[in-house]
Phi, psi and omega in degrees: 000332181299324180298338181261012180295123176267137182240129179234146180226121180238155179286314184212146180202162178294308180201127179296321177298312182299321180297314181289328179292326185270355179291150184293153177270161167257171176295322175250163179304133177278159176300152179295152181225135175249136181233114178256133179236143173285329182208146174241133178274342179220043177297145184217152174249214182295145175058027176077009180290147183294138176254122180280149177211163175224116192302333182267347189232004181240159170241121181240106188223136170232146180229130176254136178230117176269132179226159170297137191306323184290344180260353191266074176282142180243327182302120180092347182300320178303328178291318177297319178298316179301321180297311184290328175294316179298317182294323177295316180295325178295331176289346173256021175066030175244119182263121181240159174241155186249128176256125181302136355261351194208037178234150177248132183233154170248154172277112178263172181297334180249016181124178183296144177231141183282133181234357180186163179213162184230137174229114179254127179230161180217149177215144184236142174221113183062233182267007183248132175243129180259126174254128178242124180250117177257135180232131173236124182234136171272105185279312183231156178304139184225137175292345180272344182237096184230169176303329180287317182283329182268348180062031175189162177296133181229157179214175180240139185293325183241051182289332182266297176268154179290151180287158172292166176308132190298315181292324177298315178296319181295319180296318179294317180296318180301316179297319179296321182291321177297313181298319180294319181293318178293321176294322178295319179297328182275315191245352182075200185280335187312318181295345184257348192297308181295326178293325175292312185300327181290348181239013187292117180287327190268345187305124179081000182267149173287133182225158168254123174267120185258116182282162179303333179274005179092350179293142181245135174237126180277137179204190178236127179289132182238031177090195181243156177266192188288346177251005176094006176286148177278127179269124180235132178261128180246139174057028177070008185213307186287132180248134176231141177256109187264129180262141174302136184101332178267329182219166169239155183231134172234141169292139184288139181298335180272008179269002177081014179236151178297151182278134175284163180298331173071018178295145180293129187277156175255000000 
């Protein structure tokens, strides 16, 4: 299917994810499509929050993969996507860490800084389910994307060395995402688990688990389980497996790390 990947590049659009989600379905799964934009007027991250971008310094890419509905698993897919994105960046000498379930971080001088995010959405029509994977990466330092504008510590993946050509990187990433999604549909999360764990930002850190009603429970992150749930230890004894969508997680301010935005994940 990767050989049939269609690649499109536009100057401006409301949202690359939204555009691929609203395109018509076929009776059978359509070939995968990658959409790269220089700028988004309504880019969004988790829970509909605005995603900041700088057309010269950001990579804004969405990839749609149509699968037969019975094969189109989504639970845990953001973790697999994070792994392949991290591995691709590492081939460009950029070492990233993964924050459950769908953020990419760099180690900064004062603690971890966010450098990218992932938004996975799905829509079904008949027997076909479309998975759309949206990726936003901060490639180079930008005056438009700062801790003040982003409301959290942020960094750039290629702050020291210059980034590779943006479209070249996007094409390679799109191919990797299609392959990862097809592999995930076939084999599930197990092939990605150890690769995720080796890059886990939260493991062993004090966190606040934020419930849907706003209640906070302090615990310690203990990695992910076999289906991608975050394992949190409370009170030194009680263990809970937290699923994305049910809770949000923030690193605790007294843990010596900057606070994440803490938006409730989808």
